Backbone as a ProteinNet text record, in pm:
[ID]
protein_1_A
[PRIMARY]
MQDFSWLSRMELMVGETKLQELSHKHVLVVGMGGVGSFAAEFLVRAGIGTLTIIDGDCVDATNRNRQLPALCSTQGQLKVNIMQARLLDINPELDIRAIDHFIEPDAFETLLQNRPDYVLDAIDSISPKINCIRVAHQLAIPIVSSMGAGGKYDPTQLRVCDLSKTYNCPFAQQIRKQLKAFGITKGVKAVFSPEAPDKNSIIHTDGRNYKKSAYGTISYMPAMFGATAASVVLRDFLKVPIG
[TERTIARY]
661.3	807.5	864.3	946.5	999.8	1101.6	1094.5	1186.7	1313	1426.7	1554.7	1641.8	1586.9	1669.6	1731.2	1657.5	1711	1826.9	1845.7	1955.1	2072.1	2086.4	2190.3	2330.4	2353.1	2486	2510.7	2405.5	2416.7	2440.3	2373.1	2390	2533.9	2600	2740.7	2827.8	2784.6	2860	2831.8	2703.6	2667.3	2608.2	2562.7	2502.4	2352.2	2285.2	2139.2	2086.7	2156	2109.5	2103.7	2207.2	2210.7	2104.8	2081.4	1973.1	1839.3	1815.5	1692.1	1683.9	1795	1796.6	1764.5	1824.8	1799.2	1652.7	1593.3	1453.9	1357.9	1404.5	1320.9	1356.3	1441.9	1481.2	1393.3	1368.1	1287.5	1374.6	1387.5	1466	1374.2	1387.4	1317.2	1413.3	1376.7	1458.2	1380.5	1436.6	1369.5	1431.7	1352.7	1399.4	1421.7	1353.8	1367.7	1430.4	1521.9	1596.6	1716.5	1823	1939.3	2006.1	2011	2074.8	1980.4	1861.1	1769.7	1715.8	1692.3	1636.4	1734.7	1860.9	1961.5	1984.5	1985.1	2003.6	1892.3	1768	1654.8	1667.2	1705.6	1717.7	1826.3	1939.2	2047.6	2009.4	1931.5	1884.9	1793.9	1701.9	1609.4	1683.7	1777.8	1853.6	1943.6	1967	2044.9	1956.9	1824.5	1736.3	1665.5	1674.7	1597.9	1449.6	1379.9	1243.9	1134.2	1160.5	1058.6	1120.1	1050.5	1102.9	990.4	1021.8	934.3	1007.9	945.1	1007.8	919.9	985.7	913.6	964.1	872.5	905	774.8	760.1	638.5	650.8	768.6	792.5	749.5	717	694.9	819.7	837	951.8	944.5	1055.3	1071.2	1177.7	1170.5	1268.2	1411.5	1433.1	1568.6	1622.7	1536.6	1580.5	1649	1631.9	1672	1822.2	1901.6	2046.6	2101.2	2017.8	2077.5	1984.8	1856.7	1762.2	1705.6	1704	1662.5	1519.9	1422.1	1285.6	1259.3	1355.9	1331.3	1358.6	1251.4	1256.7	1162.6	1175.7	1078	937.8	925.8	794.4	734.4	815.1	762.6	748.2	775.4	768.9	629.6	625.4	499.7	442.7	500.2	451.2	522.7	456.3	517.4	635	745	865.7	843.9	772.2	754.4	671.1	574.6	493.4	575.7	660.1	748.9	843.1	901.9	997.8	930.1	810.6	739.3	716.8	670.7	647.5	778.3	883	1012.9	1068.1	1059.7	1116.5	1037.3	906.9	825.9	853.6	897.1	933.9	1067	1148.1	1272.5	1241	1160.9	1121.3	971.8	890.1	744.8	701	787.5	752.9	794	848.4	889	767.6	781.1	680.1	718.4	646.7	686.3	571.1	604.3	509	563.8	484.6	525.2	445.4	513.1	449.3	472.3	364.4	376.9	354.9	405.7	398.2	524.2	550.9	668.5	650	750.6	743.6	789.3	698	733.5	830.4	914.3	1016	962.7	843.9	792.5	717.9	717.8	642.9	723.6	853.1	936.6	910.5	864.3	829.2	724.8	623.8	519.3	569.5	639.4	683.7	774.2	859.9	957.6	908.3	784	731.6	718.7	711.1	705.2	842.8	944.6	1081.1	1134.4	1167.6	1238.4	1373.2	1432.4	1563.4	1675.8	1650.8	1754.9	1687.8	1744.5	1699.7	1811.5	1777.7	1871.9	1819.9	1893.2	1852.4	1914.5	1828.9	1873.2	1802.9	1777.6	1709.3	1811.4	1770.4	1864.8	1828.2	1738.9	1706.1	1729	1770.4	1827.3	1728.6	1616.8	1527.8	1472.4	1419	1372.7	1485.3	1601.5	1715.1	1755.3	1760.7	1795	1697.3	1569	1469	1468.1	1494.1	1504.6	1618.9	1733.9	1850	1824	1768.9	1745.2	1654.2	1543	1446.6	1503.5	1568.4	1630	1734	1813	1915.7	1851.2	1745.1	1677.8	1614.2	1564.9	1500.9	1601.3	1728.6	1835.4	1813.4	1760.2	1745.4	1868	1940.5	2058.6	2023	2110.6	2085.3	2215.6	2207.1	2317.6	2264.1	2338.7	2292.8	2385.5	2327.3	2405	2426.1	2549.6	2581.7	2578.1	2642.8	2626.4	2699.4	2624.2	2683	2697.8	2633.6	2633.8	2767.1	2795.4	2915.2	3044.3	3036.5	3155.4	3169.1	3294	3324.8	3386.8	3459.2	3548.4	3486	3432.8	3369.3	3469	3597.4	3695.9	3720.6	3667.4	3687.6	3576.9	3475.3	3367.2	3418.6	3366.6	3408	3288.9	3305.4	3204.4	3269.7	3207.5	3261.3	3150.1	3180.4	3085.5	3069.8	2947.6	2920.8	3014.7	3053.5	3140.7	3279	3315.1	3448.8	3448	3333.6	3328.8	3401.9	3450.6	3521.8	3514.5	3539	3536.8	3403.5	3297	3162.8	3071.7	3037.9	2954.7	2820.1	2760.7	2632	2646.5	2748.9	2773	2802	2870.2	2900.4	2772.3	2676.1	2548.1	2473.6	2475.4	2405.7	2469	2601	2670.4	2634.8	2636.8	2611.4	2471.9	2372.8	2235.8	2206.8	2267.8	2249	2311.1	2417.9	2484.7	2389.9	2298	2200.3	2106.5	2094.1	2012.4	2097.7	2224	2312.6	2363.6	2349.1	2394.3	2527.5	2632.7	2766.1	2835.7	2776.9	2834.5	2727.5	2761.5	2669.8	2583.8	2620.6	2546.9	2645.9	2624.8	2711.8	2678.8	2781.6	2762.8	2841.1	2782.1	2852.7	2883.5	3010.7	3047.6	3169.7	3196.3	3317.6	3385.9	3517	3588.7	3625	3588.8	3615.6	3541.3	3611.6	3548.3	3444.9	3322.1	3220.9	3252.9	3212	3231.4	3135.3	3187.6	3103.6	3036.6	3093	3033.3	2905.6	2880	2764.1	2641.4	2649.8	2539	2428.5	2304.7	2190.3	2103.6	2028.5	1934.7	1794.8	1721.7	1588.1	1481.9	1356.1	1245	1218.6	1297.4	1283.6	1179.4	1114.4	1015.5	1082.4	1009.3	1058	1189.4	1199.9	1313.7	1447.3	1445.4	1568.3	1584.6	1691.8	1711.9	1813.6	1896.3	1997.5	2033.4	2100.3	2142.7	2263.7	2349.5	2463.7	2425.1	2493	2482	2531.8	2485.7	2518.2	2549.2	2662.8	2697.4	2625.7	2605	2513.3	2542	2668.5	2702.7	2719.7	2738.2	2771.6	2658.7	2534.1	2429.2	2416.2	2429.8	2421.4	2532.7	2651.4	2762.8	2735.6	2679.6	2641.7	2535.6	2436.6	2331.5	2383.8	2473.2	2532.1	2612.4	2685.9	2767.5	2679.2	2573.3	2482.4	2414.9	2370.9	2310.1	2409.8	2535.6	2637.5	2657.8	2643.4	2656.4	2546.9	2423.1	2311	2335.1	2370.2	2387.4	2505.9	2616.1	2732.9	2707.6	2629.1	2592.4	2505.3	2407	2323.5	2405.2	2500.8	2580.9	2703.7	2722.1	2837.7	2969.4	2972.2	3095.2	3158.2	3283.5	3345.5	3339.4	3318.4	3316.6	3439.8	3521.7	3640.8	3756.4
1357.3	1356.9	1345.3	1244.1	1221.7	1328.3	1371.2	1472.1	1404.1	1431	1374.2	1476.1	1592.6	1697.4	1652.2	1569.1	1522.7	1424.8	1376.4	1283.4	1352.2	1482.8	1558.1	1506.5	1465.1	1412.6	1277.5	1198.1	1070.6	1094.9	1195.7	1227.2	1266.7	1333.7	1368.8	1243.5	1136.2	1010.5	934	924.9	830.8	895.2	1020	1086.6	1063.3	1148.7	1146	1017.3	966.2	845.3	727.1	710.5	600.3	618.1	741.6	765.7	719.7	750.3	707	554.3	489.9	343.6	285.8	341.9	293.4	313.1	420.7	448.8	346.4	268.8	166.4	25.2	15.1	-115.3	-155.6	-285.9	-344.1	-439.6	-412.5	-498.4	-557.3	-686.6	-756.3	-773.2	-722.2	-737.4	-825.7	-941.2	-1036.5	-1027.4	-979.7	-961.7	-815.1	-764.9	-625.5	-615.1	-707.2	-700.8	-608.1	-639.7	-551.8	-536.7	-642.6	-636.8	-576.8	-633.7	-595	-454.3	-406.6	-271.9	-165.8	-182.1	-86.1	-99.1	-222.8	-243.2	-174.8	-191.9	-130.8	21	78.6	224.1	274.7	206.2	251.5	238.9	137.5	123	238.8	273.5	383.4	515.9	537.8	662.8	675.1	563.5	566	581.2	578.1	603.1	483.7	365.3	250.5	286.7	257.7	307.6	216.8	85.4	-9.9	-106.7	-126	-210.7	-297.6	-424.7	-513.6	-552	-532.9	-569.2	-672	-768	-879	-902.2	-911	-951.8	-965.6	-1071.2	-1092.6	-1056.6	-1008	-981.2	-841.8	-830	-700.9	-661.6	-534.4	-485.3	-534.7	-590.4	-635.4	-548.2	-535.3	-452.3	-495.2	-626.5	-676.1	-638.5	-586.5	-544.8	-408.7	-332.5	-192.4	-171.5	-272.2	-251.9	-260	-299.1	-325.3	-306.9	-283.6	-280.8	-140.7	-97.1	38.8	72.4	-16.1	21.4	13.4	-34.9	-63.9	57.1	112.2	223.9	192.4	266.5	252.1	279.8	380	422	326.6	235.6	143.8	0.9	-21.8	-157.3	-215.9	-339.7	-407.7	-385	-291.6	-263.8	-352.5	-376.9	-456	-382	-452.1	-389	-337.5	-414.7	-371.1	-243.5	-228.5	-107	15.1	-1.8	107.3	144.8	43.3	69.2	126.9	81.1	135.9	286.4	326.7	468.9	546.9	489.8	558.2	576.6	472.4	478.5	573.2	577.8	674	817.4	833.8	966.9	1011.7	915.9	948.2	980.3	894.5	915.7	889.7	994.5	977.3	913.7	914.3	855.2	708.5	654.4	514.6	423.7	325.6	221.8	107.4	94.3	-3.3	-95.1	-222.6	-322.9	-384	-383	-439	-565.8	-677.7	-805.8	-834	-834.5	-835.8	-973.9	-1076.6	-1208.3	-1287.7	-1383.9	-1468.9	-1556	-1559	-1636.7	-1779.4	-1873.3	-2014.4	-2054.7	-2156.7	-2194.9	-2222.5	-2283.3	-2321.9	-2209.9	-2089.8	-1978.1	-1898.5	-1924.1	-1841.1	-1865.6	-1985.9	-2011	-1911.1	-1886.5	-1790.5	-1647.4	-1619.4	-1483.2	-1427.4	-1510.8	-1463.2	-1470.8	-1509.8	-1515	-1375.9	-1271.6	-1135.7	-1084.7	-1167.2	-1145.5	-1004.9	-979.7	-855.2	-854.3	-737.3	-727.5	-781.1	-783.2	-831.2	-874.5	-976.5	-1020.2	-996	-930.4	-913.2	-997	-1102	-1199.4	-1164.4	-1119.8	-1089.7	-1181.6	-1304	-1402.9	-1466.1	-1484	-1539.4	-1679.9	-1748.4	-1886.7	-1973.6	-2098	-2181.2	-2217	-2281.3	-2334.9	-2227.6	-2117.1	-2013.5	-1954.8	-1941.6	-1885.4	-1975.9	-2105.5	-2202.4	-2193.1	-2186.6	-2183.7	-2052.2	-1943.4	-1814.5	-1817.1	-1863.5	-1870.4	-1968.7	-2083.8	-2187.9	-2138.4	-2077.1	-2033.1	-1918.3	-1822	-1711.8	-1764.7	-1861.7	-1920.4	-1991.7	-2067.5	-2141.1	-2046.9	-1932.3	-1835.6	-1736.5	-1754.3	-1667.1	-1521.6	-1502	-1367.8	-1339.9	-1232.6	-1203.5	-1193.9	-1246.4	-1245.5	-1221.3	-1146.3	-1134	-1177.1	-1260.8	-1323.1	-1285.9	-1238.5	-1203.2	-1326.1	-1348.8	-1458.4	-1407.9	-1479.8	-1451.6	-1327.6	-1233.2	-1112.4	-1124.9	-1227.2	-1240.6	-1287.9	-1247	-1292.4	-1234.1	-1126.4	-1069.7	-922.1	-874.6	-738.2	-650	-710.5	-634.7	-611.5	-491.3	-466.4	-461.8	-443.1	-435.1	-571.1	-677.6	-810.7	-851.4	-767.5	-803.8	-818.1	-918.4	-945.8	-983.5	-966.2	-1008.4	-1107.6	-1222.9	-1323.7	-1420.6	-1514.8	-1621.7	-1704.3	-1748.6	-1826	-1945.5	-2003.3	-2120.7	-2090.1	-1961.8	-1922.7	-1868	-1872.5	-1827.7	-1927.9	-1881	-1968.6	-1909	-1994.6	-1954	-1893.9	-1928.3	-1879.4	-2001.7	-2042.6	-2162.2	-2153.5	-2035.1	-2016.5	-2041.4	-1982.9	-2002.5	-2148.8	-2215.2	-2356.4	-2439.2	-2411	-2482.8	-2453.4	-2326.6	-2288.6	-2358.7	-2357.8	-2424.1	-2572.4	-2635.7	-2780.3	-2813.3	-2738.1	-2769.3	-2731.3	-2623.7	-2586.9	-2690.2	-2751.8	-2852.9	-2967.9	-2998.1	-3104.9	-3071	-2942	-2897.6	-2872.7	-2908.5	-2889.5	-2748.3	-2665.8	-2526.5	-2516.8	-2498.3	-2490.6	-2357.4	-2273.4	-2142	-2053.2	-1924.7	-1832.7	-1752.1	-1751.3	-1672.8	-1580.7	-1450.7	-1356.2	-1358.1	-1351.7	-1355.5	-1243.7	-1188.5	-1097	-1176.5	-1184.4	-1265.2	-1206.1	-1257.2	-1221.1	-1349.1	-1362.4	-1480.3	-1473.7	-1362.9	-1351.6	-1462.2	-1532.7	-1639.6	-1581.4	-1632.9	-1580.8	-1617.1	-1531.5	-1554.3	-1664.3	-1783.4	-1897.7	-1882.8	-1798.5	-1777.4	-1694.6	-1634.2	-1546.1	-1615.8	-1744	-1812.9	-1846.5	-1837.9	-1879.9	-1973.1	-2058.8	-2146.8	-2087.2	-2096.1	-2035.9	-2144.5	-2101.3	-2197.5	-2265.1	-2231.2	-2297.9	-2238.5	-2131	-2068.5	-2010.5	-2008.8	-1954.4	-2018.9	-2149.5	-2229.8	-2183.3	-2125.2	-2074	-2134.4	-2212.5	-2285.3	-2218.8	-2129	-2063.5	-1928.4	-1847.8	-1715.6	-1671.2	-1592.5	-1532.3	-1393.9	-1350.5	-1211.4	-1122.5	-998.6	-910	-769.9	-716.3	-578.6	-483.7	-361.3	-270.1	-250.4	-235	-188.5	-298.5	-423	-526.8	-557.7	-575.1	-599.2	-485	-360.9	-245.9	-251.4	-292.5	-304.1	-412	-523.6	-628.5	-576.1	-503.3	-449.1	-348.5	-261.4	-161.8	-229.8	-332.2	-402.8	-474.5	-539.5	-608.3	-509.3	-394.9	-292.5	-243.6	-231.9	-185.2	-284.1	-413	-514.6	-496.8	-479.9	-459.3	-335.6	-226.4	-100.2	-106.8	-163.6	-173.1	-263.4	-368.9	-453.5	-375.2	-300.9	-220.8	-115.5	-56.1	52.9	0.8	-132.2	-195.2	-142.9	-126.4	-89.5	-218.3	-246.5	-372.8	-397.2	-522	-561.7	-645.1	-600.3	-674.5	-648
-1490.8	-1497.3	-1355.8	-1335	-1200.5	-1163.1	-1036.4	-985.2	-934	-998.9	-957.6	-884.5	-851.1	-790.5	-658.2	-583.8	-455	-473	-594.6	-624.9	-695.1	-674.5	-745.5	-713	-589.4	-555.2	-621.5	-634.9	-705.9	-854.6	-908.3	-1050.1	-1081.7	-987.4	-1007.5	-1022	-958.2	-965.2	-1094	-1133.7	-1238.9	-1362.9	-1354.1	-1468.7	-1477.3	-1554.5	-1563.3	-1626.1	-1728.1	-1795.8	-1700.3	-1619.3	-1523.1	-1415.2	-1373.9	-1278.1	-1334.9	-1460.4	-1524.7	-1525.8	-1553.6	-1556.9	-1419.4	-1313.8	-1178.7	-1139.6	-1188.1	-1153.7	-1213.4	-1310.7	-1373.3	-1326	-1225.3	-1172.6	-1054.8	-1047.3	-940	-859.5	-729.7	-641	-534.6	-513.2	-405.9	-289.3	-172.9	-52	45.1	75.9	164	302.7	399.1	535.8	567.2	670.2	711	849.8	878.6	1003.3	990.4	1063.7	1065	930.2	851	718.4	614.8	603.6	496.8	507.5	629.9	644.8	597.3	633.8	587.4	438.1	387.1	243.6	164.6	208.7	138.8	136.6	249.8	254.2	160.1	157.6	70.1	-76.8	-111.6	-250.1	-288.5	-199.6	-228	-235.3	-145.7	-145.8	-269.5	-338.2	-462.4	-585.8	-568.2	-681.4	-739.8	-675.2	-724.3	-723	-833.3	-848.3	-798.6	-795.7	-752.2	-652.7	-542.4	-435.6	-381.5	-361.2	-285.2	-158.6	-43.6	83.5	153.6	218.6	279.9	421.6	515.8	652.8	729.1	805.8	882.5	1028.1	1069.3	1211	1253	1380.6	1444.4	1522.9	1545.2	1620.3	1765.1	1809.6	1947.2	2013.7	2144.8	2216.2	2187.5	2167.6	2144.9	2007.2	1918.6	1784.9	1785.4	1893.1	1889.6	1879	1911.8	1904.8	1762.9	1662.8	1532.1	1412.5	1431	1318.6	1297.3	1174.2	1139.7	1183.1	1166.7	1205.6	1355.3	1434.1	1574.7	1663.9	1720.7	1814.3	1930.4	2039.2	2147.4	2095.2	2010.5	1960.8	1858.9	1801.9	1699.6	1750.7	1877.2	1930.6	1910.3	1859.3	1833.4	1695	1619.8	1484.9	1382.6	1270.8	1164.3	1102.2	1086.6	1032.1	890	807.8	668.3	659.9	750.2	748.1	787.6	887.4	929.5	816.1	753.1	646.2	522.7	491.3	376.3	394.1	512.5	538.5	534.3	589.4	592.2	451.4	369.7	235.2	145.4	164.1	89.2	134.4	257.2	305.7	246.2	201.7	130.9	-14.5	-77.1	-216.8	-231.3	-228.6	-240.4	-371.9	-472.3	-600.8	-611	-502.5	-500.7	-519.6	-608	-626	-532.5	-421.5	-319.8	-285.3	-271.9	-226.7	-99	6.7	135	162.7	179.8	210	358.1	436	581	643	576.6	638.1	606.6	691.9	674.1	550.6	465.3	341.3	367.6	351.5	367	255.9	281.4	182.2	43	33.9	-97.8	-169	-110.3	-170.3	-272	-280	-366.3	-514.5	-550.3	-690.4	-739.1	-655.4	-691.1	-679	-571.9	-543.5	-653.2	-708.3	-806	-950.2	-969.1	-1105.5	-1168.2	-1084.2	-1141.3	-1182.5	-1160.1	-1209.7	-1180.1	-1054	-1023.8	-1094.7	-1106.1	-1171.5	-1083.9	-953.2	-861.6	-731.7	-667.2	-534.7	-435.6	-326.4	-216	-100	-69.3	31.4	166	259.2	395.3	495.1	452.5	536.1	631.4	756.6	853.4	900.2	828.1	859.5	735.8	760.3	654.5	543.4	577	472.6	379.1	431.1	337.8	254	313	239.2	123.8	150.9	47.1	-69.8	-39.7	-145.6	-220.5	-151.5	-219.8	-321.3	-276.9	-366.5	-480.2	-446.4	-547.8	-659.5	-622.2	-723.5	-806.2	-740.3	-815	-913.6	-869	-955.8	-1074.2	-1049.1	-1156.6	-1258.2	-1210.7	-1300.3	-1359.7	-1327	-1376.9	-1335.9	-1215.9	-1159.9	-1073.8	-1098.6	-1018.1	-870	-784.8	-641.7	-566.6	-458.3	-364.5	-229.4	-162	-38.9	76.4	185.9	303.9	390.4	428	518.1	662.7	754.4	895.7	944.1	1004.9	1063.6	1214.6	1272.9	1417.7	1472.8	1594.3	1663.8	1611.9	1532.4	1468.8	1504.1	1500.6	1543	1434.9	1339.7	1251.5	1113.7	1087.2	957.3	841.8	871.6	762.9	698.3	757.4	699.5	601.2	585.3	493.1	350.5	281.2	143.7	58.1	-71.8	-169.4	-263.8	-278.7	-370.3	-406.5	-495.1	-521.3	-394.3	-368.8	-247.8	-234.4	-347.3	-345.2	-288.1	-283.6	-236.5	-93.9	-26.8	111.6	201.3	314.8	408	548.7	647.4	788.9	830.9	761.2	796.6	809.5	931.3	950.1	878.4	876.3	809.1	659	599.2	456.3	424.6	514.5	493.1	483.7	571.3	566.5	436.3	395.5	272.7	151.8	145	33.4	26.9	142.4	148.2	98.4	141.2	101.8	-43.5	-91.6	-232.1	-325.7	-279.9	-361.6	-394.3	-301.9	-325.2	-440.2	-472	-585.3	-709.5	-701.8	-815.4	-832.1	-729.2	-735.5	-662.6	-736.6	-677.3	-703.5	-788.6	-815.9	-877.9	-892.5	-957.3	-862.5	-732.7	-633.1	-562.9	-573.9	-503.4	-354.3	-271.9	-127.3	-60.3	44.8	134.2	260	294.9	411.2	479.8	598	670.2	716.6	691.4	738.3	886.4	952.9	1096.2	1171.5	1258.7	1334.7	1430.9	1431.4	1523.8	1667.8	1758.2	1900.8	1946	1967.6	2001.2	2137.7	2223.1	2354.9	2347.9	2231.7	2220.8	2162.6	2132.2	2067	2167.1	2120	2199.7	2116.2	2181.7	2112.9	2123.3	2013.9	2007.4	2005.6	1996.1	2000	1866.1	1764	1635.3	1543.3	1585.5	1497.6	1373.5	1263.9	1136.5	1092.7	1121.2	1073.3	1130.5	1248.7	1309.5	1448.1	1465.4	1590.7	1682.7	1630	1713.1	1653.4	1733.2	1685.7	1765.9	1701.1	1768.6	1820.5	1923.4	1963.1	1850.4	1849.1	1737.1	1787.6	1744	1777.7	1680.9	1722.6	1652.8	1504.6	1468.4	1333.8	1230.2	1273.1	1175.2	1076.5	1119.8	1020.2	920.3	968.1	877.2	773.4	814.4	720.4	615.3	658.7	563.2	466.4	520.4	435.1	334.9	381	291.1	180	217	117.9	16.4	64.9	-27.8	-122.5	-69	-155.8	-259.5	-219.1	-313.8	-426.8	-397.9	-502.5	-607	-560.3	-652	-738.1	-673.7	-746.3	-842.6	-797.9	-885.7	-1005.4	-985.6	-1099.5	-1197.5	-1149	-1237.2	-1311.3	-1241.4	-1298.5	-1374	-1372.1	-1438.1	-1382.8	-1250.5	-1179.9	-1127.7	-1160.6	-1119.9	-969.2	-931.5	-791.8	-764.5	-668.4	-632.6	-727.9
[MASK]
+++++++++++++++++++++++++++++++++++++++++++++++++++++++++++++++++++++++++++++++++++++++++++++++++++++++++++++++++++++++++++++++++++++++++++++++++++++++++++++++++++++++++++++++++++++++++++++++++++++++++++++++++++++++++++++++++++++++++++++++++++

């Protein structure tokens, strides 16, 4: 019998029956960076019973300003391993699978065959993100996708809407354009901010993992995106209206 005593404050919000329902839900979180790491933690702290987390990166010193697993003491360690230990320390009864390698774009067909109840997409590179959304959409698996958090300051501008209704977000614009080629024009929830990114903060990268550039990022914005994305998953499970 699972111990729900640590979720007493959550039970006051949703009741015992809903807690039981959440304990039987499986969420796939792709990406354990600034958005995905916080999203995963908030899902576990709300009582989600099964989690799959994916990330092939190790902690780098530059991650420490914005990513939950990034500490001086964890530098060089795999993010998924750090997060797996942390999440089990929150809920030892959590059923968690940690995939410690970068998922190539064409791998999502296989990955999603186990049909999680929800996909939370915290991928920050175009091609894998497109394929994650495409496959989830084709399999009718609910998905919430985080758009660009970089180069932005104002957390009060975050919004949740269908991806087709996003605006003033260059990252979302690219995603919409490429999904349209697959006939996907609606049906994907997105977390985005219409705040214009600071163009002076952009840097070009070496192109590894399908990522050619990145914006500078202030400490709290990825966490806010992650919290909002986790709230979408939970509110959908709990049938709490969004927006």
